[in-house]
C-alpha positions as CSV (number, residue, x, y, z in Angstrom):
1,M,77.8,118.1,97.4
2,T,78.2,117.2,101.5
3,I,78.6,113.4,101.9
4,A,79.7,112.8,105.3
5,T,79.4,108.7,105.1
6,W,80.2,106.1,102.9
7,N,77.8,105.5,100.6
8,G,75.9,108.9,101.6
9,I,75.9,110.0,98.2
10,Q,72.2,111.7,97.0
11,T,71.1,110.2,93.8
12,D,70.5,113.7,92.6
13,A,73.9,115.3,93.7
14,D,76.6,116.6,91.0
15,D,79.0,113.6,90.9
16,A,81.2,115.0,88.1
17,L,84.9,114.7,89.1
18,T,87.7,116.7,87.3
19,A,91.2,114.5,87.2
20,E,93.9,115.5,85.8
21,T,98.1,115.0,86.5
22,I,99.1,118.4,86.9
23,W,103.1,120.0,87.7
24,I,103.4,121.9,91.0
25,T,106.7,123.1,92.5
26,G,107.8,121.7,95.0
27,H,111.1,121.5,97.0
28,G,113.9,123.3,96.2
29,G,112.0,124.6,93.1
30,A,111.8,121.2,91.8
31,K,108.8,120.5,89.4
32,V,106.8,117.8,90.5
33,N,103.8,115.9,89.1
34,A,100.5,115.4,91.0
35,Y,97.4,113.6,90.8
36,F,94.8,116.5,91.1
37,V,90.9,116.0,91.4
38,K,88.2,118.5,91.7
39,P,84.6,117.6,92.9
40,G,81.8,119.0,90.4
41,G,80.2,121.9,91.0
42,A,81.1,125.4,91.8
43,G,82.4,125.3,95.7
44,P,84.0,126.5,97.6
45,F,85.5,123.2,98.6
46,P,88.0,122.0,101.3
47,G,91.1,120.6,100.5
48,I,93.0,117.1,101.1
49,V,96.7,116.7,100.6
50,L,96.7,112.7,100.1
51,T,100.3,111.5,101.0
52,H,101.2,108.3,98.9
53,H,102.5,105.1,100.6
54,A,105.9,103.5,100.2
55,P,104.8,101.1,97.4
56,G,104.8,104.4,95.5
57,W,102.2,106.9,93.6
58,D,100.1,104.4,92.4
59,E,96.6,103.1,91.4
60,F,95.3,103.1,94.6
61,Y,96.2,106.5,95.5
62,R,94.5,107.9,92.1
63,E,91.3,105.9,93.2
64,T,91.3,107.1,97.0
65,A,92.0,110.9,95.3
66,R,88.8,110.6,93.4
67,R,87.1,109.0,96.2
68,F,87.8,112.3,98.4
69,A,86.9,114.4,95.7
70,Q,83.5,112.6,95.4
71,H,82.9,113.3,99.2
72,G,83.2,116.9,98.3
73,Y,87.1,117.9,98.5
74,V,89.3,119.2,96.4
75,T,92.0,116.6,96.4
76,I,95.8,116.2,95.4
77,C,98.3,113.8,95.8
78,P,102.4,114.7,94.5
79,N,104.6,112.3,93.7
80,L,107.0,112.0,96.0
81,Y,109.5,110.1,93.9
82,S,109.4,112.4,90.9
83,R,113.0,113.3,91.6
84,S,113.8,109.5,90.9
85,G,112.3,109.4,87.4
86,Q,109.4,108.4,86.0
87,G,107.8,104.9,85.2
88,S,105.8,102.1,86.5
89,P,104.9,102.8,90.7
90,D,106.9,99.8,91.2
91,D,110.1,100.4,89.6
92,M,110.2,104.3,91.2
93,A,109.3,102.7,94.5
94,A,112.1,100.5,94.1
95,K,114.3,103.0,92.5
96,A,113.4,105.4,95.8
97,R,114.4,102.5,98.0
98,A,117.8,102.0,96.3
99,D,118.3,105.4,96.6
100,G,118.0,105.5,100.8
101,G,114.5,106.3,100.5
102,V,113.0,110.2,100.0
103,P,114.9,112.9,102.5
104,D,112.4,114.1,104.9
105,E,113.1,117.7,103.6
106,T,112.0,117.1,100.2
107,V,108.7,115.1,101.0
108,V,107.6,118.2,103.5
109,G,108.1,120.9,101.0
110,D,106.3,118.9,98.0
111,L,103.4,118.1,100.7
112,K,103.5,121.9,101.7
113,A,103.3,122.9,98.0
114,G,100.3,120.8,97.5
115,L,98.8,122.4,100.1
116,D,99.7,126.1,98.9
117,Y,98.6,124.9,95.5
118,I,95.2,123.8,96.8
119,R,94.8,127.3,98.8
120,A,95.5,129.1,96.1
121,L,92.4,128.2,93.9
122,P,89.5,130.7,93.9
123,Y,87.0,127.9,94.8
124,S,89.3,126.9,98.1
125,T,87.8,127.2,101.7
126,G,91.2,127.6,103.0
127,K,91.0,124.7,105.0
128,V,93.0,121.7,104.2
129,G,93.7,118.3,105.9
130,I,96.4,115.7,105.2
131,I,96.2,112.1,105.3
132,G,98.8,108.9,104.0
133,T,99.0,105.3,104.9
134,C,102.2,103.6,105.8
135,S,105.3,105.8,105.5
136,G,102.4,108.1,103.9
137,G,101.1,108.6,107.6
138,R,104.8,109.2,108.6
139,H,105.2,112.0,106.0
140,S,101.9,113.4,107.0
141,F,102.7,113.7,110.5
142,L,105.9,115.4,109.6
143,A,104.1,117.2,107.2
144,A,102.0,118.7,109.8
145,V,104.3,119.3,112.6
146,K,107.1,120.8,110.8
147,T,104.7,123.3,108.4
148,K,102.0,123.9,111.2
149,A,100.0,124.8,108.1
150,F,97.3,122.0,108.0
151,D,93.7,122.1,109.3
152,A,93.5,118.3,110.4
153,L,95.6,115.4,110.3
154,V,95.3,111.6,109.5
155,D,97.8,109.2,110.3
156,C,97.2,105.8,108.8
157,W,99.6,103.1,110.6
158,G,102.3,105.6,109.9
159,G,105.2,103.5,110.5
160,R,108.5,105.1,111.8
161,V,106.8,108.1,113.6
162,V,108.3,106.6,116.5
163,M,111.7,106.2,115.6
164,N,115.0,104.3,117.6
165,P,118.0,106.5,118.1
166,E,119.7,103.8,115.8
167,D,117.3,104.5,113.5
168,L,117.9,108.1,112.6
169,N,119.9,108.9,109.3
170,P,120.9,111.8,107.4
171,R,117.6,111.4,105.1
172,Q,115.6,110.3,108.4
173,P,117.3,112.8,111.0
174,E,114.3,113.9,113.7
175,N,112.3,111.2,115.4
176,P,108.5,112.5,114.2
177,V,107.4,111.8,118.0
178,D,109.9,114.3,119.5
179,L,107.7,117.3,117.3
180,T,104.5,116.4,118.9
181,K,104.5,119.8,120.8
182,D,104.5,121.5,117.8
183,L,101.4,119.7,116.4
184,N,98.5,122.7,115.8
185,C,95.7,120.8,114.7
186,P,93.3,117.4,115.5
187,I,95.1,114.0,114.6
188,L,93.1,110.9,114.0
189,G,95.2,107.8,114.3
190,L,94.0,104.4,112.5
191,F,96.1,101.4,114.0
192,G,96.0,97.5,113.5
193,N,96.9,95.6,116.4
194,D,98.7,92.9,114.6
195,D,101.0,95.4,112.9
196,Q,104.8,95.6,113.8
197,N,105.6,98.9,112.3
198,P,104.1,100.6,114.0
199,S,103.7,98.3,116.8
200,P,101.3,98.4,119.8
201,A,104.0,99.8,121.8
202,H,105.0,102.4,119.0
203,V,101.1,103.4,119.2
204,D,101.1,103.5,122.8
205,R,104.4,105.9,122.8
206,L,102.6,108.2,120.2
207,E,99.7,108.1,122.2
208,E,101.5,109.3,125.4
209,E,103.3,112.2,123.9
210,L,100.2,113.7,122.6
211,K,98.5,112.8,126.0
212,K,101.2,114.9,127.6
213,Q,101.3,117.8,125.0
214,G,97.7,118.2,125.8
215,K,96.9,117.6,121.7
216,N,93.4,116.8,120.1
217,Y,93.7,113.1,119.0
218,E,91.4,110.6,118.6
219,F,92.7,106.9,118.2
220,H,91.2,103.7,117.0
221,R,93.0,100.3,117.3
222,Y,91.6,97.3,115.2
223,D,91.9,93.3,116.4
224,G,92.6,91.0,113.9
225,A,93.9,93.5,111.3
226,G,97.5,94.4,110.5
227,H,99.8,96.8,108.3
228,G,97.7,98.0,105.3
229,F,94.4,96.8,106.5
230,V,92.3,98.7,104.1
231,Y,94.2,98.0,100.9
232,Y,91.8,95.9,99.3
233,D,94.1,94.3,96.5
234,R,96.1,92.8,99.2
235,P,95.8,89.9,101.5
236,A,96.5,92.1,104.7
237,Y,92.7,93.4,103.6
238,R,89.9,93.5,106.4
239,Q,86.7,94.3,105.1
240,A,84.9,95.4,108.3
241,Q,88.0,97.1,109.7
242,A,88.6,98.9,106.6
243,M,85.1,100.2,106.3
244,E,84.9,101.5,110.0
245,A,88.4,103.2,109.7
246,W,86.8,105.0,106.4
247,G,83.8,106.1,108.2
248,H,86.2,107.7,110.9
249,I,87.7,109.3,108.1
250,F,85.0,110.6,106.3
251,R,83.3,112.0,109.5
252,F,86.7,113.2,111.1
253,F,87.4,115.8,107.9
254,A,83.4,116.7,108.2
255,D,83.9,117.6,111.3
256,N,87.2,119.9,111.0
257,L,87.1,120.9,107.3
258,K,83.5,121.4,106.4
């Protein structure tokens, strides 16, 4: 099953999906729960590690995982707040915020564990991309540059990829943009021009660094869109911009993973 664009399904395709919550061994040997979806058919399949946003390991991300699986990708979404306990996404996101946010070190370790889980599957092609929105965009960027293990990266309006020196702290000790030199895979960036985190100036700074380091990148910026413009359950949703962005995502992953 190969679907490169939105609504590019074939009516005779095997659209059966296997979706389940599993446990993986994350950073420091911690047990981390993750949402895992396998496409129908025997494969082999490329993979995607899906990095959830600041509002948590929520229903939107489960739906997104199934969407990627329908497009032919084994998909895993680790619960980056699992160390804060279990409960509703809203409660766990609030607890994570109260704890000062999740440390970059554990996030990178948990996302790498998701990649390792996919690559160990007998039906994996070995190619794995990573994508996240909001804080998940930042975390995806960090995972890509710190591990050098991913084959493609999508940063959807990742806030704090570009940080001010005074924003650094023990849980976020490094400015991700300063690590751009270590990026070893193509990156797709999607941004709203009305956003303030990242602001257009932040996006300019990241693009400047990608150019300076000679990286393979592709950015799309949308007028009339702010932070979270693909979230159809929120006032920020912008239908036209969101659907164009999804088209870029599907095409980018197909080009680099399939």
